[in-house]
C-alpha positions as YAML, in Angstrom:
chain: A
units: angstrom
residues:
- id: 1
  name: UNK
  ca: [10.13, 17.55, 9.42]
- id: 2
  name: UNK
  ca: [12.21, 14.51, 8.47]
- id: 3
  name: UNK
  ca: [9.11, 12.40, 7.96]
- id: 4
  name: UNK
  ca: [7.57, 15.00, 5.66]
- id: 5
  name: UNK
  ca: [10.69, 15.19, 3.51]
- id: 6
  name: UNK
  ca: [10.92, 11.41, 3.40]
- id: 7
  name: UNK
  ca: [7.26, 11.03, 2.39]
- id: 8
  name: UNK
  ca: [7.68, 13.60, -0.40]
- id: 9
  name: UNK
  ca: [10.77, 11.81, -1.65]
- id: 10
  name: UNK
  ca: [8.98, 8.47, -1.39]
- id: 11
  name: UNK
  ca: [6.05, 9.77, -3.46]
- id: 12
  name: UNK
  ca: [8.44, 10.94, -6.17]
- id: 13
  name: UNK
  ca: [10.22, 7.59, -6.10]
- id: 14
  name: UNK
  ca: [6.89, 5.78, -6.37]
- id: 15
  name: UNK
  ca: [5.96, 7.81, -9.45]
- id: 16
  name: UNK
  ca: [9.24, 6.96, -11.17]
- id: 17
  name: UNK
  ca: [8.96, 3.29, -10.17]
- id: 18
  name: UNK
  ca: [5.32, 2.89, -11.21]
- id: 19
  name: UNK
  ca: [6.05, 3.31, -14.93]
- id: 20
  name: UNK
  ca: [8.74, 0.61, -15.50]
- id: 21
  name: UNK
  ca: [7.44, -1.77, -12.83]
- id: 22
  name: UNK
  ca: [3.68, -1.34, -13.16]
- id: 23
  name: UNK
  ca: [3.01, -5.08, -12.81]
- id: 24
  name: UNK
  ca: [4.83, -5.43, -9.48]
- id: 25
  name: UNK
  ca: [3.17, -2.27, -8.15]
- id: 26
  name: UNK
  ca: [-0.19, -3.68, -9.19]
- id: 27
  name: UNK
  ca: [0.54, -6.91, -7.30]
- id: 28
  name: UNK
  ca: [1.48, -5.02, -4.14]
- id: 29
  name: UNK
  ca: [-1.75, -2.99, -4.36]
- id: 30
  name: UNK
  ca: [-3.77, -6.20, -4.70]
- id: 31
  name: UNK
  ca: [-1.99, -7.67, -1.67]
- id: 32
  name: UNK
  ca: [-2.79, -4.55, 0.35]
- id: 33
  name: UNK
  ca: [-6.49, -4.73, -0.61]
- id: 34
  name: UNK
  ca: [-6.59, -8.43, 0.30]
- id: 35
  name: UNK
  ca: [-4.91, -7.72, 3.64]
- id: 36
  name: UNK
  ca: [-7.45, -5.01, 4.51]
- id: 37
  name: UNK
  ca: [-10.28, -7.32, 3.43]
- id: 38
  name: UNK
  ca: [-9.06, -10.17, 5.64]
- id: 39
  name: UNK
  ca: [-8.44, -7.75, 8.51]
- id: 40
  name: UNK
  ca: [-12.02, -6.47, 8.35]
- id: 41
  name: UNK
  ca: [-13.35, -10.04, 8.36]
- id: 42
  name: UNK
  ca: [-11.17, -10.77, 11.40]
- id: 43
  name: UNK
  ca: [-12.49, -7.70, 13.24]
- id: 44
  name: UNK
  ca: [-16.08, -8.63, 12.40]
- id: 45
  name: UNK
  ca: [-15.58, -12.08, 13.92]
- id: 46
  name: UNK
  ca: [-14.18, -10.48, 17.07]
- id: 47
  name: UNK
  ca: [-17.27, -8.30, 17.32]
- id: 48
  name: UNK
  ca: [-19.50, -11.38, 17.12]
...
């Protein structure tokens, strides 16, 4: 229950933060995409 409330509150906070700080949010999204990309490459090398 606590997690659900926190996630709802976090989503609302994200919406309010996205407008004034769109650039920083964009940077964090790019970092997340890069991290996933590198992680997939790492997993592929392990499979080899």
